[in-house]
KOLSELUM-98333 format. One record per residue: residue number from 0; residue in one letter; x, y, z of N, C-alpha, C, CB in turn. Coordinates in pm, whole numbers, always signed. Glycine has a CB too. Example, Ala and Ser with C-alpha at 12.3 -4.5 7.8 and 13.67 -1.06 7.14 Angstrom:
<sites>
0;A;+1319;-569;+780;+1230;-450;+780;+1320;-330;+780;+1131;-447;+905
1;S;+1285;-225;+708;+1367;-106;+714;+1290;+3;+787;+1408;-60;+572
</sites>
This chain:
<sites>
0;M;-411;-60;-350;-317;-135;-430;-204;-43;-476;-387;-200;-551
1;T;-83;-88;-462;+34;-9;-496;+57;-6;-646;+158;-64;-425
2;K;+88;+110;-698;+125;+127;-838;+276;+145;-845;+49;+250;-904
3;V;+344;+55;-918;+489;+62;-934;+517;+116;-1074;+556;-78;-912
4;I;+591;+227;-1079;+620;+295;-1206;+771;+309;-1222;+550;+434;-1212
5;A;+822;+259;-1334;+964;+277;-1366;+977;+396;-1460;+1023;+147;-1431
6;C;+1081;+473;-1441;+1113;+584;-1531;+1241;+543;-1603;+1130;+722;-1453
7;A;+1230;+515;-1734;+1342;+453;-1804;+1367;+517;-1940;+1316;+305;-1822
8;H;+1491;+514;-1980;+1536;+552;-2113;+1681;+508;-2124;+1520;+706;-2140
9;E;+1719;+462;-2242;+1857;+417;-2262;+1956;+534;-2262;+1869;+340;-2393
10;K;+1908;+650;-2294;+1994;+768;-2302;+1999;+840;-2167;+1944;+865;-2412
11;G;+2114;+892;-2134;+2130;+971;-2013;+2092;+1116;-2038;+2273;+963;-1961
12;G;+2059;+1188;-1932;+2033;+1331;-1942;+1900;+1368;-2003;+2139;+1393;-2019
13;V;+1805;+1274;-2008;+1675;+1305;-2068;+1569;+1344;-1965;+1626;+1187;-2148
14;G;+1603;+1336;-1836;+1510;+1380;-1733;+1448;+1269;-1649;+1403;+1457;-1795
15;K;+1508;+1151;-1649;+1452;+1041;-1568;+1448;+1075;-1420;+1534;+913;-1589
16;T;+1560;+1121;-1367;+1567;+1153;-1224;+1476;+1270;-1190;+1712;+1184;-1183
17;T;+1480;+1375;-1270;+1396;+1492;-1245;+1248;+1454;-1248;+1424;+1602;-1350
18;T;+1210;+1373;-1345;+1071;+1327;-1353;+1033;+1245;-1230;+1050;+1244;-1480
19;T;+1120;+1153;-1190;+1091;+1067;-1075;+1076;+1149;-948;+1203;+962;-1058
20;V;+1170;+1239;-923;+1165;+1320;-801;+1042;+1410;-799;+1293;+1406;-788
21;N;+1018;+1482;-906;+905;+1576;-908;+770;+1505;-904;+913;+1663;-1032
22;L;+758;+1393;-973;+634;+1316;-966;+612;+1264;-823;+638;+1198;-1066
23;G;+719;+1216;-761;+709;+1168;-623;+669;+1277;-526;+841;+1108;-580
24;F;+732;+1393;-536;+697;+1505;-448;+553;+1549;-471;+793;+1623;-470
25;G;+511;+1555;-598;+374;+1595;-629;+272;+1498;-572;+356;+1606;-778
26;L;+298;+1369;-585;+207;+1269;-529;+202;+1278;-377;+249;+1128;-572
27;A;+317;+1301;-315;+322;+1314;-168;+240;+1435;-123;+468;+1327;-119
28;R;+247;+1544;-199;+169;+1664;-164;+19;+1640;-176;+210;+1781;-253
29;Q;-19;+1540;-255;-160;+1502;-267;-200;+1400;-161;-187;+1446;-407
30;G;-111;+1374;-66;-143;+1284;+43;-114;+1137;+16;-284;+1297;+76
31;K;-43;+1108;-91;-9;+969;-124;+119;+928;-52;+6;+952;-276
32;N;+126;+801;-16;+250;+744;+39;+336;+699;-77;+220;+625;+138
33;V;+457;+755;-86;+542;+734;-202;+678;+683;-159;+558;+865;-282
34;L;+726;+581;-233;+862;+531;-217;+936;+556;-348;+863;+379;-180
35;L;+1047;+629;-341;+1134;+651;-456;+1250;+553;-445;+1183;+799;-464
36;L;+1282;+486;-555;+1389;+388;-554;+1493;+428;-658;+1335;+245;-582
37;D;+1614;+448;-615;+1724;+482;-705;+1783;+353;-758;+1833;+569;-633
38;A;+1765;+328;-888;+1819;+207;-951;+1929;+243;-1050;+1707;+129;-1022
39;D;+2007;+342;-1014;+2116;+390;-1100;+2243;+401;-1015;+2081;+528;-1165
40;P;+2350;+329;-1051;+2471;+336;-970;+2535;+475;-963;+2572;+239;-1024
41;Q;+2495;+566;-1050;+2544;+704;-1040;+2485;+773;-918;+2510;+783;-1167
42;G;+2371;+724;-870;+2310;+776;-748;+2255;+917;-760;+2408;+772;-638
43;D;+2212;+958;-878;+2163;+1095;-894;+2037;+1121;-811;+2134;+1122;-1041
44;L;+1944;+1027;-807;+1825;+1045;-724;+1866;+1057;-578;+1726;+928;-743
45;T;+1958;+974;-536;+2008;+976;-398;+2067;+1113;-366;+2114;+866;-376
46;K;+2147;+1167;-457;+2206;+1299;-437;+2099;+1408;-436;+2310;+1328;-547
47;C;+2001;+1398;-526;+1892;+1497;-529;+1815;+1501;-397;+1795;+1467;-644
48;L;+1813;+1390;-327;+1739;+1382;-202;+1827;+1410;-81;+1676;+1246;-187
49;G;+1946;+1466;-105;+2026;+1519;+4;+2141;+1435;+55;+1940;+1546;+113
50;I;+2166;+1319;-4;+2280;+1238;+38;+2402;+1290;-37;+2256;+1083;+10
51;K;+2492;+1353;+35;+2606;+1419;-30;+2709;+1321;-85;+2673;+1511;+69
52;N;+2731;+1210;-17;+2830;+1113;-64;+2772;+972;-60;+2959;+1121;+22
53;P;+2698;+933;-165;+2635;+801;-166;+2734;+685;-152;+2557;+785;-293
54;R;+2858;+705;-192;+2956;+596;-184;+2978;+546;-42;+3089;+640;-242
55;E;+2952;+631;+55;+2973;+593;+195;+2858;+512;+253;+2994;+717;+279
56;L;+2747;+502;+181;+2630;+429;+231;+2654;+278;+226;+2505;+466;+150
57;T;+2610;+210;+329;+2621;+64;+330;+2485;-4;+312;+2684;+17;+460
58;S;+2378;+66;+338;+2244;+10;+322;+2176;+78;+204;+2160;+27;+453
59;T;+2178;+10;+91;+2127;+65;-35;+2046;-43;-107;+2243;+117;-125
60;I;+1996;-9;-223;+1925;-110;-302;+2018;-224;-340;+1863;-47;-427
61;S;+2144;-195;-363;+2237;-303;-399;+2260;-398;-282;+2370;-246;-446
62;S;+2264;-348;-159;+2283;-439;-45;+2164;-533;-31;+2303;-358;+85
63;V;+2044;-483;-58;+1925;-568;-55;+1931;-672;-165;+1797;-482;-69
64;M;+1960;-628;-287;+1965;-721;-399;+2075;-824;-380;+1986;-645;-530
65;D;+2190;-782;-330;+2300;-876;-303;+2256;-983;-204;+2424;-802;-250
66;Y;+2185;-942;-101;+2137;-1038;-1;+2041;-1139;-65;+2067;-965;+116
67;L;+1946;-1089;-144;+1849;-1178;-207;+1915;-1272;-307;+1740;-1097;-275
68;I;+2015;-1224;-378;+2090;-1310;-471;+2161;-1420;-394;+2191;-1226;-553
69;A;+2227;-1384;-286;+2304;-1482;-207;+2214;-1586;-141;+2385;-1410;-100
70;H;+2089;-1550;-116;+1997;-1641;-47;+1882;-1684;-138;+1941;-1574;+79
71;S;+1908;-1692;-267;+1800;-1720;-363;+1742;-1860;-349;+1851;-1702;-503
72;D;+1811;-1949;-281;+1759;-2085;-264;+1672;-2100;-140;+1874;-2183;-258
73;E;+1648;-1991;-70;+1567;-1995;+52;+1429;-1935;+25;+1637;-1919;+166
74;D;+1328;-1990;+92;+1191;-1938;+76;+1165;-1815;+163;+1091;-2045;+110
75;A;+1230;-1809;+277;+1208;-1698;+371;+1342;-1648;+421;+1118;-1742;+490
76;Y;+1342;-1524;+462;+1464;-1460;+511;+1435;-1401;+649;+1515;-1350;+412
77;P;+1427;-1485;+752;+1382;-1437;+883;+1473;-1333;+947;+1367;-1552;+976
78;D;+1600;-1335;+915;+1694;-1243;+979;+1715;-1114;+901;+1826;-1311;+1000
79;F;+1649;-1099;+788;+1674;-984;+703;+1576;-872;+733;+1666;-1024;+556
80;E;+1627;-753;+750;+1544;-635;+777;+1518;-563;+644;+1614;-539;+880
81;Y;+1402;-588;+585;+1369;-534;+453;+1362;-383;+449;+1240;-591;+407
82;T;+1327;-322;+559;+1310;-176;+559;+1440;-102;+591;+1204;-137;+659
83;A;+1548;-173;+615;+1675;-108;+654;+1722;+1;+558;+1783;-213;+666
84;P;+1714;-19;+426;+1765;+87;+338;+1668;+203;+315;+1801;+29;+205
85;I;+1546;+192;+365;+1445;+295;+338;+1469;+415;+430;+1302;+238;+359
86;R;+1478;+532;+367;+1500;+658;+439;+1381;+750;+416;+1632;+727;+394
87;Q;+1365;+846;+506;+1258;+945;+492;+1318;+1078;+446;+1181;+962;+626
88;H;+1241;+1148;+364;+1282;+1280;+315;+1183;+1384;+366;+1291;+1282;+159
89;T;+1230;+1506;+383;+1146;+1613;+438;+1028;+1648;+347;+1229;+1736;+461
90;E;+1033;+1613;+220;+922;+1641;+128;+809;+1539;+141;+972;+1644;-16
91;G;+822;+1446;+235;+713;+1351;+259;+721;+1223;+180;+587;+1416;+229
92;V;+835;+1194;+120;+853;+1067;+50;+956;+983;+124;+898;+1091;-98
93;D;+947;+853;+106;+1053;+763;+149;+1138;+732;+27;+996;+632;+214
94;F;+1263;+694;+50;+1347;+659;-64;+1450;+553;-27;+1417;+782;-118
95;I;+1490;+480;-130;+1596;+381;-116;+1712;+429;-201;+1548;+236;-160
96;P;+1827;+456;-139;+1940;+511;-212;+2015;+405;-294;+2036;+577;-116
97;A;+2099;+456;-383;+2189;+371;-461;+2326;+436;-465;+2134;+347;-606
98;N;+2425;+356;-495;+2560;+406;-517;+2631;+315;-616;+2640;+415;-383
99;T;+2760;+336;-634;+2834;+262;-736;+2837;+112;-713;+2974;+314;-743
100;S;+2806;+66;-594;+2804;-79;-570;+2695;-148;-652;+2784;-107;-421
101;L;+2596;-72;-700;+2492;-132;-783;+2548;-184;-915;+2381;-29;-809
102;A;+2655;-125;-964;+2719;-175;-1087;+2772;-316;-1065;+2833;-80;-1132
103;A;+2832;-340;-950;+2882;-475;-917;+2766;-572;-899;+2969;-471;-790
104;T;+2657;-525;-841;+2539;-610;-824;+2487;-655;-959;+2429;-536;-746
105;E;+2487;-564;-1056;+2439;-600;-1189;+2525;-711;-1250;+2439;-478;-1281
106;V;+2654;-706;-1228;+2743;-812;-1277;+2709;-945;-1210;+2892;-776;-1251
107;T;+2681;-940;-1080;+2645;-1061;-1005;+2513;-1120;-1055;+2634;-1030;-855
108;L;+2422;-1035;-1098;+2292;-1081;-1148;+2306;-1174;-1268;+2206;-963;-1186
109;V;+2409;-1156;-1348;+2424;-1233;-1471;+2417;-1383;-1445;+2557;-1198;-1539
110;N;+2478;-1429;-1338;+2482;-1573;-1308;+2383;-1615;-1200;+2621;-1611;-1264
111;S;+2285;-1533;-1172;+2192;-1561;-1063;+2063;-1625;-1113;+2159;-1433;-987
112;M;+2010;-1715;-1031;+1879;-1773;-1059;+1773;-1664;-1043;+1849;-1895;-965
113;S;+1676;-1663;-1131;+1568;-1563;-1127;+1624;-1421;-1132;+1482;-1581;-1002
114;R;+1726;-1401;-1211;+1798;-1274;-1212;+1713;-1154;-1252;+1914;-1284;-1306
115;E;+1608;-1177;-1329;+1523;-1066;-1372;+1420;-1026;-1268;+1453;-1102;-1500
116;T;+1405;-1105;-1161;+1296;-1082;-1066;+1343;-1045;-926;+1210;-1203;-1059
117;I;+1471;-1024;-906;+1524;-995;-772;+1460;-868;-714;+1678;-980;-776
118;L;+1454;-763;-793;+1396;-637;-745;+1246;-654;-714;+1416;-525;-848
119;R;+1175;-727;-798;+1033;-751;-771;+1014;-829;-641;+969;-828;-889
120;Q;+1102;-928;-617;+1093;-1004;-492;+1105;-911;-371;+1204;-1112;-487
121;Y;+1196;-816;-380;+1212;-721;-270;+1090;-629;-257;+1339;-637;-290
122;L;+1049;-569;-367;+937;-475;-361;+808;-542;-315;+916;-410;-498
123;D;+791;-668;-348;+672;-739;-301;+665;-744;-148;+670;-881;-358
124;R;+778;-731;-82;+783;-735;+64;+761;-598;+130;+915;-791;+108
125;V;+783;-489;+56;+773;-356;+118;+668;-265;+55;+906;-289;+111
126;K;+620;-296;-63;+537;-200;-136;+398;-176;-78;+522;-246;-276
127;D;+348;-267;+3;+212;-250;+56;+197;-129;+147;+172;-374;+131
128;E;+308;-73;+192;+304;+48;+275;+284;+175;+192;+433;+60;+356
129;Y;+284;+161;+59;+286;+277;-30;+174;+272;-132;+421;+286;-101
130;N;+131;+391;-175;+40;+402;-288;+117;+393;-419;-39;+534;-281
131;Y;+239;+450;-417;+323;+452;-537;+467;+417;-503;+316;+589;-605
132;V;+528;+338;-591;+672;+316;-589;+723;+364;-724;+710;+163;-562
133;L;+814;+461;-722;+871;+517;-845;+1017;+477;-854;+855;+672;-849
134;I;+1054;+414;-965;+1190;+364;-983;+1263;+450;-1085;+1189;+215;-1027
135;D;+1373;+510;-1044;+1459;+589;-1133;+1565;+496;-1190;+1524;+710;-1057
136;C;+1553;+463;-1319;+1642;+366;-1383;+1770;+430;-1435;+1570;+296;-1496
137;R;+1871;+348;-1447;+1998;+392;-1505;+1983;+403;-1657;+2113;+293;-1469
138;P;+2070;+480;-1722;+2062;+493;-1868;+2127;+372;-1937;+2130;+623;-1914
139;S;+2055;+263;-1942;+2102;+142;-2010;+1983;+49;-2027;+2217;+71;-1929
140;L;+2008;-66;-2085;+1905;-169;-2094;+1955;-297;-2029;+1865;-195;-2242
141;G;+2041;-283;-1928;+2100;-397;-1859;+2003;-461;-1761;+2224;-354;-1786
142;L;+2057;-554;-1682;+1974;-632;-1591;+1908;-551;-1480;+2056;-740;-1530
143;T;+1969;-441;-1440;+1905;-357;-1339;+1777;-296;-1395;+2001;-246;-1291
144;V;+1782;-250;-1519;+1663;-193;-1583;+1560;-303;-1610;+1702;-122;-1715
145;V;+1604;-419;-1655;+1511;-531;-1676;+1443;-567;-1544;+1585;-654;-1733
146;N;+1516;-565;-1433;+1456;-588;-1301;+1350;-484;-1270;+1564;-587;-1192
147;A;+1379;-357;-1299;+1283;-250;-1273;+1157;-268;-1358;+1346;-112;-1302
148;L;+1174;-302;-1485;+1059;-323;-1573;+978;-446;-1531;+1105;-338;-1718
149;T;+1046;-547;-1482;+978;-668;-1435;+897;-639;-1309;+1079;-780;-1408
150;A;+944;-548;-1227;+874;-513;-1103;+762;-412;-1125;+972;-457;-1002
151;A;+764;-342;-1238;+674;-228;-1260;+539;-267;-1319;+740;-127;-1350
152;D;+440;-184;-1290;+311;-193;-1357;+313;-112;-1486;+197;-143;-1264
153;S;+390;-3;-1484;+398;+83;-1601;+534;+151;-1606;+286;+188;-1599
154;V;+562;+208;-1723;+690;+277;-1743;+663;+413;-1804;+785;+193;-1832
155;I;+732;+512;-1751;+733;+647;-1808;+865;+662;-1883;+716;+759;-1697
156;I;+858;+713;-2006;+978;+730;-2087;+995;+879;-2115;+969;+649;-2221
157;P;+1085;+946;-2041;+1110;+1087;-2070;+1189;+1101;-2200;+1186;+1155;-1953
158;V;+1146;+1192;-2286;+1214;+1212;-2413;+1230;+1361;-2438;+1137;+1145;-2530
159;Q;+1351;+1401;-2470;+1375;+1539;-2510;+1331;+1555;-2655;+1525;+1579;-2492
160;A;+1297;+1676;-2693;+1260;+1704;-2831;+1387;+1714;-2915;+1176;+1835;-2841
161;H;+1452;+1599;-2932;+1578;+1593;-3004;+1585;+1459;-3074;+1700;+1613;-2908
162;I;+1634;+1456;-3195;+1635;+1334;-3275;+1714;+1221;-3210;+1691;+1363;-3412
163;L;+1825;+1250;-3143;+1905;+1144;-3083;+1832;+1076;-2968;+2038;+1201;-3033
164;A;+1758;+1151;-2890;+1680;+1092;-2780;+1569;+1003;-2835;+1621;+1202;-2690
165;A;+1506;+1047;-2942;+1399;+968;-3002;+1453;+842;-3068;+1322;+1052;-3105
166;D;+1570;+850;-3130;+1630;+733;-3195;+1654;+619;-3096;+1761;+771;-3261
167;D;+1696;+651;-2976;+1727;+548;-2877;+1604;+476;-2824;+1802;+610;-2763
168;M;+1486;+525;-2854;+1365;+465;-2800;+1333;+329;-2861;+1248;+557;-2821
169;D;+1378;+302;-2983;+1349;+173;-3046;+1398;+56;-2961;+1411;+166;-3185
170;A;+1522;+64;-2916;+1577;-45;-2834;+1501;-59;-2702;+1726;-20;-2806
171;L;+1462;+53;-2643;+1386;+48;-2518;+1250;-17;-2540;+1368;+189;-2459
172;F;+1180;+19;-2647;+1050;-42;-2675;+1063;-192;-2702;+983;+27;-2794
173;K;+1171;-234;-2767;+1194;-378;-2788;+1216;-448;-2655;+1315;-401;-2881
174;T;+1293;-386;-2567;+1317;-445;-2434;+1187;-452;-2355;+1421;-363;-2356
175;I;+1108;-346;-2358;+978;-346;-2290;+891;-459;-2345;+906;-209;-2306
176;G;+890;-477;-2476;+812;-585;-2537;+857;-722;-2491;+822;-577;-2688
177;R;+987;-744;-2483;+1040;-873;-2435;+1003;-897;-2289;+1193;-878;-2452
178;V;+1018;-793;-2207;+983;-807;-2065;+833;-838;-2053;+1018;-678;-1986
179;K;+752;-770;-2130;+607;-792;-2123;+572;-935;-2166;+533;-689;-2211
180;R;+633;-983;-2273;+605;-1119;-2321;+654;-1227;-2226;+667;-1139;-2458
181;N;+772;-1208;-2169;+838;-1317;-2097;+836;-1308;-1945;+977;-1325;-2140
182;L;+822;-1187;-1890;+840;-1171;-1746;+727;-1098;-1675;+966;-1098;-1720
183;N;+663;-1004;-1744;+568;-917;-1676;+457;-874;-1772;+640;-793;-1617
184;P;+355;-958;-1792;+251;-926;-1890;+168;-803;-1856;+161;-1042;-1905
185;R;+173;-754;-1734;+93;-636;-1696;+164;-504;-1728;+60;-641;-1548
186;L;+289;-507;-1771;+367;-385;-1796;+306;-303;-1909;+513;-421;-1829
187;Q;+286;-174;-1883;+230;-81;-1981;+319;+43;-1991;+85;-42;-1943
188;V;+326;+100;-2110;+390;+230;-2126;+283;+333;-2094;+450;+250;-2272
189;T;+306;+408;-1985;+208;+507;-1941;+215;+632;-2026;+229;+541;-1794
190;V;+336;+683;-2043;+350;+811;-2112;+495;+830;-2155;+304;+929;-2022
191;S;+513;+896;-2266;+644;+945;-2306;+639;+1096;-2295;+683;+898;-2452
192;L;+728;+1152;-2217;+727;+1297;-2196;+821;+1366;-2293;+767;+1331;-2053
</sites>
């Protein structure tokens, strides 16, 4: 059974990407099949995994989400290649890149049916190939992060030993509570680092 873990915090620079990458590499070294998903339009995870210019990519998490949004009234997508954005990395993990087009996708989500579940719909189609799916979230509490929390079994919250990083956690815990009550009752906070 696949474990989906989101790494989230409203504040930037607290170690979400570093935690996601290192946890993924560590799990891969233990023989686990790991998919890393960049859910941040800044594309930091994508850059960490060797993509020098994410803006030039056409097959990303946003292209998948855009497709699912556009075809939300259909039960099946026979012509869609779900694995198209998945890339392999030399450290033994697979990853789905992101770029600035994800910001536009988030705007499109606002008026979409089932807007909180688009990412889960996608992961339900590809996650069975993996032991772990790790989602690197953007520093916000917008719809992309809500999608990640809705798709996740648990969330890791990296926190620096600094009062400002700790202060921002209240809003994140409220969002996690809302997602758990309304969209994903299995969501658990695994650890705050």
